[in-house]
Backbone and ligand atoms as CSV (ligand in chain L), in Angstrom:
chain,resi,resn,atom,element,x,y,z
A,1,MET,N,N,0.899,-1.200,-0.060
A,1,MET,CA,C,-0.011,0.011,0.011
A,1,MET,C,C,0.911,1.219,0.055
A,2,SER,N,N,0.476,2.317,-0.791
A,2,SER,CA,C,1.291,3.500,-0.832
A,2,SER,C,C,1.193,4.319,0.466
A,3,ASP,N,N,2.072,5.250,0.734
A,3,ASP,CA,C,2.071,6.172,1.860
A,3,ASP,C,C,1.001,7.245,1.813
A,4,ALA,N,N,0.445,7.358,0.594
A,4,ALA,CA,C,-0.620,8.445,0.474
A,4,ALA,C,C,-1.768,8.182,1.339
A,5,LEU,N,N,-2.467,9.287,1.803
A,5,LEU,CA,C,-3.635,9.114,2.665
A,5,LEU,C,C,-4.764,8.675,1.850
A,6,PRO,N,N,-5.590,7.753,2.288
A,6,PRO,CA,C,-6.702,7.238,1.516
A,6,PRO,C,C,-7.621,8.344,1.207
A,7,PRO,N,N,-8.364,8.312,0.068
A,7,PRO,CA,C,-9.404,9.377,-0.215
A,7,PRO,C,C,-10.549,9.359,0.825
A,8,VAL,N,N,-11.107,10.434,0.926
A,8,VAL,CA,C,-12.166,10.559,2.041
A,8,VAL,C,C,-13.480,9.998,1.516
A,9,LEU,N,N,-14.082,9.102,2.213
A,9,LEU,CA,C,-15.436,8.600,1.880
A,9,LEU,C,C,-16.482,9.370,2.756
A,10,ILE,N,N,-16.142,9.362,4.107
A,10,ILE,CA,C,-17.065,10.018,4.995
A,10,ILE,C,C,-16.154,11.058,5.877
A,11,PRO,N,N,-16.398,12.317,5.702
A,11,PRO,CA,C,-15.557,13.271,6.471
A,11,PRO,C,C,-15.795,13.221,7.920
A,12,GLU,N,N,-14.876,13.686,8.714
A,12,GLU,CA,C,-14.830,13.733,10.228
A,12,GLU,C,C,-16.200,14.422,10.649
A,13,SER,N,N,-16.537,15.536,10.115
A,13,SER,CA,C,-17.750,16.303,10.512
A,13,SER,C,C,-18.906,15.559,10.373
A,14,ASP,N,N,-19.138,14.801,9.273
A,14,ASP,CA,C,-20.339,13.935,9.086
A,14,ASP,C,C,-20.376,12.778,10.176
A,15,ILE,N,N,-19.268,12.182,10.444
A,15,ILE,CA,C,-19.115,11.171,11.574
A,15,ILE,C,C,-19.602,11.723,12.834
A,16,GLU,N,N,-19.087,12.840,13.189
A,16,GLU,CA,C,-19.399,13.502,14.513
A,16,GLU,C,C,-20.885,13.789,14.591
A,17,ALA,N,N,-21.411,14.316,13.574
A,17,ALA,CA,C,-22.844,14.607,13.633
A,17,ALA,C,C,-23.761,13.385,13.706
A,18,ARG,N,N,-23.410,12.340,12.863
A,18,ARG,CA,C,-24.070,11.118,12.946
A,18,ARG,C,C,-23.952,10.365,14.396
A,19,VAL,N,N,-22.758,10.381,14.894
A,19,VAL,CA,C,-22.558,9.751,16.208
A,19,VAL,C,C,-23.528,10.472,17.291
A,20,ALA,N,N,-23.545,11.731,17.148
A,20,ALA,CA,C,-24.352,12.458,18.106
A,20,ALA,C,C,-25.927,12.122,17.952
A,21,GLU,N,N,-26.350,11.950,16.710
A,21,GLU,CA,C,-27.712,11.613,16.442
A,21,GLU,C,C,-27.989,10.134,17.010
A,22,LEU,N,N,-27.022,9.224,16.761
A,22,LEU,CA,C,-27.173,7.834,17.369
A,22,LEU,C,C,-27.296,7.863,18.806
A,23,ALA,N,N,-26.445,8.729,19.415
A,23,ALA,CA,C,-26.342,8.707,20.899
A,23,ALA,C,C,-27.659,9.356,21.508
A,24,GLN,N,N,-28.239,10.199,20.773
A,24,GLN,CA,C,-29.545,10.804,21.131
A,24,GLN,C,C,-30.688,9.769,21.052
A,25,GLN,N,N,-30.643,8.957,19.893
A,25,GLN,CA,C,-31.680,7.913,19.653
A,25,GLN,C,C,-31.555,6.887,20.817
A,26,ILE,N,N,-30.325,6.413,21.012
A,26,ILE,CA,C,-30.127,5.317,21.989
A,26,ILE,C,C,-30.490,5.755,23.469
A,27,SER,N,N,-30.179,7.079,23.730
A,27,SER,CA,C,-30.472,7.587,25.075
A,27,SER,C,C,-32.031,7.635,25.193
A,28,ALA,N,N,-32.729,8.035,24.165
A,28,ALA,CA,C,-34.192,8.119,24.254
A,28,ALA,C,C,-34.765,6.664,24.425
A,29,ASP,N,N,-34.194,5.771,23.643
A,29,ASP,CA,C,-34.812,4.277,23.701
A,29,ASP,C,C,-34.570,3.689,25.014
A,30,TYR,N,N,-33.573,4.034,25.688
A,30,TYR,CA,C,-33.246,3.361,27.056
A,30,TYR,C,C,-33.355,4.317,28.204
A,31,ALA,N,N,-34.151,5.356,27.961
A,31,ALA,CA,C,-34.300,6.405,29.074
A,31,ALA,C,C,-34.852,5.778,30.427
A,32,ASP,N,N,-35.792,4.807,30.266
A,32,ASP,CA,C,-36.422,4.277,31.427
A,32,ASP,C,C,-36.030,2.902,31.695
A,33,LYS,N,N,-34.832,2.464,31.291
A,33,LYS,CA,C,-34.509,1.025,31.357
A,33,LYS,C,C,-33.357,0.745,32.340
A,34,GLY,N,N,-32.840,1.757,32.987
A,34,GLY,CA,C,-31.718,1.527,33.988
A,34,GLY,C,C,-30.412,1.563,33.099
A,35,GLU,N,N,-29.430,0.893,33.798
A,35,GLU,CA,C,-28.094,0.963,33.091
A,35,GLU,C,C,-28.085,0.154,31.812
A,36,LEU,N,N,-27.398,0.719,30.822
A,36,LEU,CA,C,-27.177,0.070,29.493
A,36,LEU,C,C,-25.824,-0.392,29.395
A,37,VAL,N,N,-25.548,-1.531,29.012
A,37,VAL,CA,C,-24.166,-2.056,28.754
A,37,VAL,C,C,-23.845,-1.976,27.319
A,38,LEU,N,N,-22.854,-1.181,26.994
A,38,LEU,CA,C,-22.345,-1.078,25.595
A,38,LEU,C,C,-21.201,-2.026,25.475
A,39,ILE,N,N,-21.354,-2.960,24.454
A,39,ILE,CA,C,-20.236,-3.982,24.230
A,39,ILE,C,C,-19.528,-3.674,23.017
A,40,GLY,N,N,-18.327,-3.145,23.130
A,40,GLY,CA,C,-17.523,-2.770,21.920
A,40,GLY,C,C,-16.749,-3.914,21.281
A,41,VAL,N,N,-16.778,-4.145,20.005
A,41,VAL,CA,C,-16.163,-5.302,19.431
A,41,VAL,C,C,-14.718,-4.812,18.956
A,42,LEU,N,N,-13.764,-5.407,19.598
A,42,LEU,CA,C,-12.297,-5.032,19.305
A,42,LEU,C,C,-11.812,-5.662,17.976
A,43,LYS,N,N,-10.846,-5.036,17.320
A,43,LYS,CA,C,-10.386,-3.705,17.735
A,43,LYS,C,C,-11.168,-2.577,17.102
A,44,GLY,N,N,-11.777,-2.866,15.908
A,44,GLY,CA,C,-12.357,-1.757,15.015
A,44,GLY,C,C,-13.293,-0.846,15.710
A,45,ALA,N,N,-13.987,-1.132,16.780
A,45,ALA,CA,C,-15.041,-0.256,17.323
A,45,ALA,C,C,-14.540,0.655,18.440
A,46,PHE,N,N,-13.177,0.572,18.672
A,46,PHE,CA,C,-12.886,1.325,19.910
A,46,PHE,C,C,-13.039,2.844,19.818
A,47,ILE,N,N,-12.888,3.419,18.651
A,47,ILE,CA,C,-13.029,4.871,18.591
A,47,ILE,C,C,-14.499,5.167,18.552
A,48,PHE,N,N,-15.247,4.575,17.725
A,48,PHE,CA,C,-16.724,4.804,17.676
A,48,PHE,C,C,-17.304,4.597,19.095
A,49,LEU,N,N,-16.961,3.432,19.815
A,49,LEU,CA,C,-17.526,3.294,21.142
A,49,LEU,C,C,-17.225,4.405,22.119
A,50,ALA,N,N,-15.933,4.896,22.040
A,50,ALA,CA,C,-15.485,5.987,22.797
A,50,ALA,C,C,-16.334,7.191,22.663
A,51,ASP,N,N,-16.521,7.655,21.504
A,51,ASP,CA,C,-17.303,8.738,21.075
A,51,ASP,C,C,-18.772,8.619,21.333
A,52,LEU,N,N,-19.261,7.523,20.946
A,52,LEU,CA,C,-20.755,7.170,21.212
A,52,LEU,C,C,-21.064,7.226,22.692
A,53,SER,N,N,-20.289,6.532,23.397
A,53,SER,CA,C,-20.607,6.310,24.866
A,53,SER,C,C,-20.569,7.669,25.641
A,54,ARG,N,N,-19.591,8.532,25.231
A,54,ARG,CA,C,-19.507,9.847,25.875
A,54,ARG,C,C,-20.527,10.759,25.607
A,55,GLN,N,N,-21.373,10.458,24.590
A,55,GLN,CA,C,-22.489,11.384,24.286
A,55,GLN,C,C,-23.867,10.884,24.722
A,56,LEU,N,N,-23.900,9.700,25.386
A,56,LEU,CA,C,-25.107,9.286,25.879
A,56,LEU,C,C,-25.512,10.036,27.092
A,57,SER,N,N,-26.812,10.224,27.360
A,57,SER,CA,C,-27.334,10.929,28.511
A,57,SER,C,C,-27.949,9.953,29.502
A,58,ILE,N,N,-27.707,8.659,29.406
A,58,ILE,CA,C,-28.207,7.732,30.257
A,58,ILE,C,C,-27.100,6.939,31.067
A,59,PRO,N,N,-27.373,6.278,32.157
A,59,PRO,CA,C,-26.346,5.497,32.858
A,59,PRO,C,C,-25.843,4.442,31.892
A,60,ARG,N,N,-24.518,4.248,31.776
A,60,ARG,CA,C,-23.988,3.131,30.975
A,60,ARG,C,C,-22.752,2.573,31.467
A,61,ALA,N,N,-22.507,1.260,31.064
A,61,ALA,CA,C,-21.328,0.569,31.428
A,61,ALA,C,C,-20.659,0.178,30.118
A,62,ILE,N,N,-19.421,-0.026,30.184
A,62,ILE,CA,C,-18.623,-0.454,28.922
A,62,ILE,C,C,-17.929,-1.853,29.118
A,63,GLU,N,N,-18.208,-2.673,28.122
A,63,GLU,CA,C,-17.505,-3.934,28.020
A,63,GLU,C,C,-16.974,-4.133,26.698
A,64,PHE,N,N,-16.003,-5.033,26.526
A,64,PHE,CA,C,-15.383,-5.395,25.274
A,64,PHE,C,C,-15.465,-6.850,24.973
A,65,ILE,N,N,-15.552,-7.250,23.739
A,65,ILE,CA,C,-15.481,-8.532,23.254
A,65,ILE,C,C,-14.573,-8.506,22.093
A,66,ALA,N,N,-13.752,-9.613,21.857
A,66,ALA,CA,C,-12.935,-9.572,20.706
A,66,ALA,C,C,-13.089,-10.863,19.882
A,67,VAL,N,N,-13.184,-10.756,18.557
A,67,VAL,CA,C,-13.232,-11.952,17.785
A,67,VAL,C,C,-12.208,-11.780,16.634
A,68,SER,N,N,-11.931,-12.876,16.019
A,68,SER,CA,C,-11.052,-12.817,14.868
A,68,SER,C,C,-11.592,-13.781,13.852
A,69,SER,N,N,-11.184,-13.511,12.685
A,69,SER,CA,C,-11.698,-14.294,11.544
A,69,SER,C,C,-10.438,-15.135,11.016
A,70,TYR,N,N,-10.901,-16.433,10.618
A,70,TYR,CA,C,-9.799,-17.209,10.153
A,70,TYR,C,C,-9.287,-16.774,8.777
A,71,GLY,N,N,-10.026,-15.866,8.157
A,71,GLY,CA,C,-9.562,-15.355,6.880
A,71,GLY,C,C,-8.358,-14.443,7.050
A,72,SER,N,N,-7.788,-13.967,5.978
A,72,SER,CA,C,-6.648,-12.999,6.140
A,72,SER,C,C,-6.963,-11.763,5.243
A,73,GLY,N,N,-6.248,-10.776,5.615
A,73,GLY,CA,C,-6.409,-9.416,4.877
A,73,GLY,C,C,-7.836,-9.023,4.802
A,74,SER,N,N,-8.389,-8.862,3.657
A,74,SER,CA,C,-9.762,-8.332,3.558
A,74,SER,C,C,-10.705,-9.479,3.374
A,75,LYS,N,N,-10.330,-10.691,3.296
A,75,LYS,CA,C,-11.196,-11.806,3.139
A,75,LYS,C,C,-11.844,-12.291,4.378
A,76,SER,N,N,-13.191,-12.459,4.371
A,76,SER,CA,C,-13.920,-12.874,5.489
A,76,SER,C,C,-13.714,-14.303,5.738
A,77,GLY,N,N,-13.587,-14.864,6.959
A,77,GLY,CA,C,-13.551,-16.292,7.138
A,77,GLY,C,C,-14.359,-16.711,8.320
A,78,ALA,N,N,-14.183,-17.961,8.929
A,78,ALA,CA,C,-14.971,-18.377,10.028
A,78,ALA,C,C,-14.594,-17.496,11.238
A,79,VAL,N,N,-15.629,-17.194,12.091
A,79,VAL,CA,C,-15.336,-16.364,13.189
A,79,VAL,C,C,-15.011,-17.120,14.444
A,80,ARG,N,N,-14.053,-16.542,15.176
A,80,ARG,CA,C,-13.659,-17.298,16.428
A,80,ARG,C,C,-13.576,-16.243,17.621
A,81,LEU,N,N,-13.989,-16.647,18.831
A,81,LEU,CA,C,-13.953,-15.844,19.970
A,81,LEU,C,C,-12.564,-15.722,20.565
A,82,VAL,N,N,-11.986,-14.511,20.599
A,82,VAL,CA,C,-10.662,-14.316,21.164
A,82,VAL,C,C,-10.732,-13.853,22.595
A,83,MET,N,N,-11.701,-13.031,22.976
A,83,MET,CA,C,-11.953,-12.526,24.320
A,83,MET,C,C,-13.371,-12.287,24.627
A,84,ASP,N,N,-13.916,-12.937,25.683
A,84,ASP,CA,C,-15.329,-12.768,25.906
A,84,ASP,C,C,-15.420,-11.557,26.870
A,85,VAL,N,N,-16.837,-11.095,27.116
A,85,VAL,CA,C,-16.877,-9.981,28.076
A,85,VAL,C,C,-16.522,-10.409,29.452
A,86,ARG,N,N,-15.990,-9.529,30.164
A,86,ARG,CA,C,-15.471,-9.942,31.566
A,86,ARG,C,C,-16.465,-9.633,32.619
A,87,GLY,N,N,-17.428,-8.635,32.502
A,87,GLY,CA,C,-18.448,-8.321,33.386
A,87,GLY,C,C,-19.594,-9.308,33.296
A,88,ASN,N,N,-20.420,-9.277,34.354
A,88,ASN,CA,C,-21.720,-10.068,34.224
A,88,ASN,C,C,-22.819,-9.276,33.583
A,89,ILE,N,N,-23.280,-9.710,32.503
A,89,ILE,CA,C,-24.324,-9.073,31.732
A,89,ILE,C,C,-25.697,-9.685,31.921
A,90,GLU,N,N,-25.823,-10.723,32.810
A,90,GLU,CA,C,-27.100,-11.401,32.942
A,90,GLU,C,C,-28.110,-10.444,33.469
A,91,GLY,N,N,-29.282,-10.448,32.783
A,91,GLY,CA,C,-30.428,-9.563,33.237
A,91,GLY,C,C,-30.233,-8.209,32.864
A,92,LYS,N,N,-29.232,-7.803,32.029
A,92,LYS,CA,C,-28.904,-6.430,31.639
A,92,LYS,C,C,-29.288,-6.156,30.281
A,93,HIS,N,N,-29.685,-4.918,29.920
A,93,HIS,CA,C,-29.896,-4.538,28.554
A,93,HIS,C,C,-28.491,-4.200,27.854
A,94,VAL,N,N,-28.210,-4.826,26.814
A,94,VAL,CA,C,-26.925,-4.584,26.103
A,94,VAL,C,C,-27.115,-4.175,24.703
A,95,VAL,N,N,-26.162,-3.304,24.292
A,95,VAL,CA,C,-26.081,-2.936,22.784
A,95,VAL,C,C,-24.635,-3.342,22.351
A,96,ILE,N,N,-24.671,-4.196,21.272
A,96,ILE,CA,C,-23.379,-4.519,20.661
A,96,ILE,C,C,-22.988,-3.327,19.774
A,97,VAL,N,N,-21.735,-2.878,19.926
A,97,VAL,CA,C,-21.191,-1.776,19.129
A,97,VAL,C,C,-20.233,-2.207,18.117
A,98,GLU,N,N,-20.409,-2.193,16.915
A,98,GLU,CA,C,-19.631,-2.658,15.885
A,98,GLU,C,C,-19.055,-1.523,15.032
A,99,ASP,N,N,-17.913,-1.787,14.404
A,99,ASP,CA,C,-17.455,-0.754,13.436
A,99,ASP,C,C,-18.101,-0.867,12.115
A,100,ILE,N,N,-18.224,-2.116,11.663
A,100,ILE,CA,C,-18.849,-2.404,10.301
A,100,ILE,C,C,-19.452,-3.712,10.310
A,101,VAL,N,N,-20.578,-3.760,9.586
A,101,VAL,CA,C,-21.203,-5.152,9.247
A,101,VAL,C,C,-21.103,-5.286,7.789
A,102,ASP,N,N,-20.411,-6.400,7.440
A,102,ASP,CA,C,-20.112,-6.682,6.008
A,102,ASP,C,C,-21.073,-7.846,5.640
A,103,THR,N,N,-20.585,-9.071,5.777
A,103,THR,CA,C,-21.487,-10.227,5.410
A,103,THR,C,C,-22.552,-10.548,6.461
A,104,GLY,N,N,-22.333,-10.049,7.727
A,104,GLY,CA,C,-23.188,-10.287,8.856
A,104,GLY,C,C,-22.799,-11.453,9.712
A,105,ASN,N,N,-21.850,-12.213,9.248
A,105,ASN,CA,C,-21.393,-13.346,9.962
A,105,ASN,C,C,-20.860,-13.098,11.318
A,106,THR,N,N,-20.051,-12.012,11.478
A,106,THR,CA,C,-19.505,-11.698,12.835
A,106,THR,C,C,-20.658,-11.285,13.830
A,107,LEU,N,N,-21.530,-10.482,13.360
A,107,LEU,CA,C,-22.651,-10.056,14.306
A,107,LEU,C,C,-23.560,-11.186,14.730
A,108,HIS,N,N,-23.818,-12.034,13.759
A,108,HIS,CA,C,-24.662,-13.149,13.994
A,108,HIS,C,C,-24.003,-14.139,15.102
A,109,TYR,N,N,-22.710,-14.318,14.947
A,109,TYR,CA,C,-21.876,-15.088,15.833
A,109,TYR,C,C,-21.962,-14.371,17.235
A,110,LEU,N,N,-21.646,-13.053,17.265
A,110,LEU,CA,C,-21.598,-12.315,18.515
A,110,LEU,C,C,-22.945,-12.487,19.345
A,111,ILE,N,N,-24.027,-12.291,18.615
A,111,ILE,CA,C,-25.299,-12.294,19.216
A,111,ILE,C,C,-25.445,-13.772,19.922
A,112,GLY,N,N,-25.120,-14.710,19.332
A,112,GLY,CA,C,-25.206,-16.164,19.812
A,112,GLY,C,C,-24.411,-16.225,21.080
A,113,ILE,N,N,-23.112,-15.711,21.091
A,113,ILE,CA,C,-22.271,-15.797,22.282
A,113,ILE,C,C,-22.970,-14.952,23.433
A,114,LEU,N,N,-23.418,-13.820,23.133
A,114,LEU,CA,C,-23.870,-12.944,24.219
A,114,LEU,C,C,-25.263,-13.400,24.732
A,115,GLU,N,N,-26.050,-14.071,23.913
A,115,GLU,CA,C,-27.347,-14.622,24.395
A,115,GLU,C,C,-26.992,-15.669,25.415
A,116,SER,N,N,-25.984,-16.386,25.249
A,116,SER,CA,C,-25.655,-17.407,26.260
A,116,SER,C,C,-25.362,-16.954,27.605
A,117,HIS,N,N,-25.123,-15.559,27.754
A,117,HIS,CA,C,-24.886,-14.969,29.064
A,117,HIS,C,C,-26.174,-14.495,29.693
A,118,GLY,N,N,-27.349,-14.661,29.008
A,118,GLY,CA,C,-28.600,-14.331,29.580
A,118,GLY,C,C,-28.942,-12.851,29.838
A,119,PRO,N,N,-28.612,-11.963,28.906
A,119,PRO,CA,C,-28.935,-10.595,29.035
A,119,PRO,C,C,-30.467,-10.289,28.948
A,120,ALA,N,N,-30.987,-9.217,29.519
A,120,ALA,CA,C,-32.451,-8.855,29.360
A,120,ALA,C,C,-32.766,-8.674,27.944
A,121,SER,N,N,-31.866,-7.968,27.206
A,121,SER,CA,C,-32.074,-7.706,25.717
A,121,SER,C,C,-30.850,-7.424,25.128
A,122,ILE,N,N,-30.865,-7.695,23.795
A,122,ILE,CA,C,-29.688,-7.426,22.921
A,122,ILE,C,C,-30.066,-6.600,21.783
A,123,LYS,N,N,-29.462,-5.413,21.579
A,123,LYS,CA,C,-29.688,-4.663,20.381
A,123,LYS,C,C,-28.249,-4.505,19.675
A,124,THR,N,N,-28.309,-4.015,18.490
A,124,THR,CA,C,-27.139,-3.987,17.701
A,124,THR,C,C,-26.902,-2.547,17.146
A,125,CYS,N,N,-25.640,-2.079,17.146
A,125,CYS,CA,C,-25.370,-0.801,16.609
A,125,CYS,C,C,-24.072,-0.865,15.795
A,126,THR,N,N,-24.071,-0.333,14.577
A,126,THR,CA,C,-22.891,-0.345,13.741
A,126,THR,C,C,-22.705,0.931,13.172
A,127,LEU,N,N,-21.471,1.474,13.020
A,127,LEU,CA,C,-21.158,2.748,12.375
A,127,LEU,C,C,-21.499,2.583,10.911
A,128,LEU,N,N,-21.021,1.450,10.241
A,128,LEU,CA,C,-21.081,1.283,8.820
A,128,LEU,C,C,-21.794,-0.036,8.580
A,129,HIS,N,N,-22.479,-0.067,7.352
A,129,HIS,CA,C,-23.220,-1.268,6.943
A,129,HIS,C,C,-23.048,-1.436,5.423
A,130,LYS,N,N,-22.489,-2.536,5.050
A,130,LYS,CA,C,-22.415,-2.806,3.576
A,130,LYS,C,C,-23.626,-3.679,3.190
A,131,ALA,N,N,-24.687,-3.099,3.004
A,131,ALA,CA,C,-25.945,-3.859,2.859
A,131,ALA,C,C,-25.875,-4.821,1.640
A,132,SER,N,N,-25.107,-4.475,0.631
A,132,SER,CA,C,-25.144,-5.365,-0.595
A,132,SER,C,C,-24.273,-6.508,-0.408
A,133,ALA,N,N,-23.531,-6.632,0.742
A,133,ALA,CA,C,-22.572,-7.786,0.944
A,133,ALA,C,C,-23.266,-8.765,1.912
A,134,THR,N,N,-24.500,-8.579,2.279
A,134,THR,CA,C,-25.173,-9.458,3.323
A,134,THR,C,C,-25.165,-10.917,2.835
A,135,GLU,N,N,-24.738,-11.805,3.717
A,135,GLU,CA,C,-24.784,-13.261,3.587
A,135,GLU,C,C,-25.746,-13.870,4.674
A,136,VAL,N,N,-25.646,-13.200,5.872
A,136,VAL,CA,C,-26.562,-13.692,6.977
A,136,VAL,C,C,-27.347,-12.543,7.414
A,137,GLU,N,N,-28.648,-12.685,7.414
A,137,GLU,CA,C,-29.543,-11.604,7.932
A,137,GLU,C,C,-29.561,-11.429,9.442
A,138,VAL,N,N,-29.120,-10.215,9.868
A,138,VAL,CA,C,-29.089,-9.874,11.271
A,138,VAL,C,C,-29.796,-8.643,11.426
A,139,ASP,N,N,-30.665,-8.527,12.448
A,139,ASP,CA,C,-31.268,-7.221,12.780
A,139,ASP,C,C,-30.254,-6.135,13.278
A,140,ILE,N,N,-30.209,-5.111,12.545
A,140,ILE,CA,C,-29.380,-4.038,12.972
A,140,ILE,C,C,-30.203,-2.879,13.478
A,141,ASP,N,N,-30.085,-2.566,14.767
A,141,ASP,CA,C,-31.079,-1.545,15.262
A,141,ASP,C,C,-30.611,-0.145,15.091
A,142,TYR,N,N,-29.284,0.119,15.073
A,142,TYR,CA,C,-28.823,1.518,14.869
A,142,TYR,C,C,-27.662,1.370,13.784
A,143,VAL,N,N,-27.853,2.136,12.712
A,143,VAL,CA,C,-26.749,2.158,11.749
A,143,VAL,C,C,-26.329,3.611,11.390
A,144,GLY,N,N,-25.044,3.851,11.438
A,144,GLY,CA,C,-24.478,5.191,11.152
A,144,GLY,C,C,-24.650,5.525,9.702
A,145,PHE,N,N,-23.969,4.736,8.856
A,145,PHE,CA,C,-24.052,5.001,7.410
A,145,PHE,C,C,-24.035,3.692,6.599
A,146,ALA,N,N,-24.885,3.749,5.544
A,146,ALA,CA,C,-24.818,2.616,4.569
A,146,ALA,C,C,-23.763,2.868,3.577
A,147,ILE,N,N,-22.852,1.955,3.237
A,147,ILE,CA,C,-21.807,2.196,2.328
A,147,ILE,C,C,-21.791,1.011,1.177
A,148,GLY,N,N,-21.089,1.277,0.137
A,148,GLY,CA,C,-20.981,0.174,-0.845
A,148,GLY,C,C,-20.056,-0.944,-0.439
A,149,ASP,N,N,-19.900,-1.933,-1.342
A,149,ASP,CA,C,-19.088,-2.964,-1.099
A,149,ASP,C,C,-17.570,-2.659,-1.389
A,150,GLU,N,N,-17.001,-1.926,-0.507
A,150,GLU,CA,C,-15.691,-1.450,-0.752
A,150,GLU,C,C,-14.898,-1.495,0.576
A,151,TRP,N,N,-13.572,-1.523,0.528
A,151,TRP,CA,C,-12.882,-1.642,1.769
A,151,TRP,C,C,-12.579,-0.236,2.388
A,152,VAL,N,N,-12.972,-0.067,3.654
A,152,VAL,CA,C,-12.814,1.155,4.276
A,152,VAL,C,C,-11.857,1.142,5.444
A,153,VAL,N,N,-11.239,2.300,5.660
A,153,VAL,CA,C,-10.343,2.434,6.767
A,153,VAL,C,C,-10.544,3.779,7.515
A,154,GLY,N,N,-9.946,3.899,8.747
A,154,GLY,CA,C,-10.023,5.012,9.524
A,154,GLY,C,C,-11.057,5.001,10.676
A,155,TYR,N,N,-11.051,5.830,11.625
A,155,TYR,CA,C,-11.962,5.878,12.692
A,155,TYR,C,C,-12.088,4.436,13.401
A,156,GLY,N,N,-10.990,3.869,13.425
A,156,GLY,CA,C,-10.936,2.550,14.163
A,156,GLY,C,C,-10.698,1.348,13.226
A,157,LEU,N,N,-11.003,1.534,11.908
A,157,LEU,CA,C,-10.948,0.509,11.030
A,157,LEU,C,C,-9.541,0.507,10.270
A,158,ASP,N,N,-8.972,-0.644,10.029
A,158,ASP,CA,C,-7.574,-0.720,9.423
A,158,ASP,C,C,-7.677,-1.480,8.179
A,159,TYR,N,N,-6.556,-1.395,7.477
A,159,TYR,CA,C,-6.216,-2.423,6.499
A,159,TYR,C,C,-4.703,-2.878,6.781
A,160,ALA,N,N,-4.614,-4.096,7.284
A,160,ALA,CA,C,-3.283,-4.626,7.618
A,160,ALA,C,C,-2.675,-3.711,8.709
A,161,GLU,N,N,-3.512,-3.318,9.667
A,161,GLU,CA,C,-3.135,-2.502,10.863
A,161,GLU,C,C,-2.704,-1.027,10.384
A,162,GLN,N,N,-3.003,-0.612,9.247
A,162,GLN,CA,C,-2.666,0.673,8.722
A,162,GLN,C,C,-3.909,1.531,8.766
A,163,ASN,N,N,-3.771,2.910,9.054
A,163,ASN,CA,C,-4.856,3.876,8.914
A,163,ASN,C,C,-5.876,3.805,9.937
A,164,ARG,N,N,-5.746,2.940,10.952
A,164,ARG,CA,C,-6.725,2.921,12.028
A,164,ARG,C,C,-7.122,4.173,12.735
A,165,THR,N,N,-6.225,5.040,12.882
A,165,THR,CA,C,-6.446,6.279,13.613
A,165,THR,C,C,-6.652,7.490,12.708
A,166,LEU,N,N,-6.978,7.316,11.462
A,166,LEU,CA,C,-7.413,8.457,10.617
A,166,LEU,C,C,-8.645,9.010,11.203
A,167,PRO,N,N,-8.849,10.265,11.221
A,167,PRO,CA,C,-10.087,10.846,11.750
A,167,PRO,C,C,-11.346,10.707,10.921
A,168,TYR,N,N,-11.149,10.337,9.683
A,168,TYR,CA,C,-12.285,10.207,8.728
A,168,TYR,C,C,-12.239,8.688,8.205
A,169,ILE,N,N,-13.410,8.406,7.491
A,169,ILE,CA,C,-13.496,7.113,6.817
A,169,ILE,C,C,-13.040,7.298,5.452
A,170,GLY,N,N,-11.997,6.526,5.058
A,170,GLY,CA,C,-11.466,6.570,3.653
A,170,GLY,C,C,-11.589,5.196,3.073
A,171,ASN,N,N,-11.418,5.129,1.741
A,171,ASN,CA,C,-11.430,3.808,1.060
A,171,ASN,C,C,-10.073,3.453,0.500
A,172,VAL,N,N,-9.802,2.187,0.423
A,172,VAL,CA,C,-8.473,1.726,-0.077
A,172,VAL,C,C,-8.845,0.536,-0.991
A,173,THR,N,N,-7.882,0.181,-1.852
A,173,THR,CA,C,-8.117,-0.902,-2.761
A,173,THR,C,C,-7.184,-2.110,-2.175
A,174,PRO,N,N,-7.788,-3.093,-1.451
A,174,PRO,CA,C,-6.922,-4.208,-0.938
A,174,PRO,C,C,-6.273,-4.892,-2.091
A,175,THR,N,N,-5.054,-5.403,-1.720
A,175,THR,CA,C,-4.224,-6.068,-2.706
A,175,THR,C,C,-4.285,-7.658,-2.494
A,176,ASP,N,N,-5.094,-8.135,-1.625
A,176,ASP,CA,C,-5.303,-9.546,-1.505
A,176,ASP,C,C,-6.593,-10.016,-1.963
L,1,5GP,P1,P,-18.566,-9.674,8.572
L,1,5GP,O1,O,-18.335,-10.003,7.158
L,1,5GP,O2,O,-18.556,-10.760,9.489
L,1,5GP,O3,O,-19.893,-8.882,8.680
L,1,5GP,O4,O,-17.461,-8.626,8.950
L,1,5GP,C1,C,-16.392,-9.140,9.490
L,1,5GP,C2,C,-15.374,-8.125,9.969
L,1,5GP,O5,O,-14.620,-7.760,8.819
L,1,5GP,C3,C,-15.907,-6.767,10.498
L,1,5GP,O6,O,-16.211,-6.768,11.859
L,1,5GP,C4,C,-14.660,-5.945,10.326
L,1,5GP,O7,O,-13.729,-6.167,11.281
L,1,5GP,C5,C,-14.049,-6.478,9.045
L,1,5GP,N1,N,-14.455,-5.731,7.910
L,1,5GP,C6,C,-15.343,-5.914,6.884
L,1,5GP,N2,N,-15.456,-5.006,5.992
L,1,5GP,C7,C,-14.386,-4.151,6.352
L,1,5GP,C8,C,-13.922,-2.900,5.806
L,1,5GP,O8,O,-14.244,-2.418,4.725
L,1,5GP,N3,N,-12.876,-2.362,6.412
L,1,5GP,C9,C,-12.323,-2.892,7.594
L,1,5GP,N4,N,-11.284,-2.319,8.049
L,1,5GP,N5,N,-12.823,-4.054,8.092
L,1,5GP,C10,C,-13.763,-4.643,7.531
């Protein structure tokens, strides 16, 4: 990959505005439900989770879960649990916070894992959704932006660990 910065797909100001809207919507939906547990999916969701969680106006707790795919580079593969949530989420309302939903396999797998912990409810939130790449139908309750079937980086997302901390979402052309 070249050293040039990836072209902008979603500018920083648009992300900021949309994250604020999502936070408002989630805050309204959970206003009378007590503490909400946000579960960030590592690594890609760490920046989105940080920004979203700080804009909520309701009591919230933060957990993380980590998965990896047996595929390499930009290719999707079988999903495997790397780190489960550490806190007890039994009886609690949880929202899974993802960076991107592509085929839907990862989110489908995560819902199964988290259901086994007995939460009161599970909803899903993703910053980006590649609707045209869907292989497994999963209900997504909160979506930041719909994008095309292209590889994106920045705001937590990487390509081979590069460009994860770009302040905007850019697109790159994977070489694998
Ligand atoms: P899935 O195909 O299971 O919905 O998505 C699997 C995972 O692939 C996502 O959680 C994300 O980590 C990664 N992924 C899918 N599309 C992209 C993309 O365009 N950019 C980056 N950086 N990661 C992606």
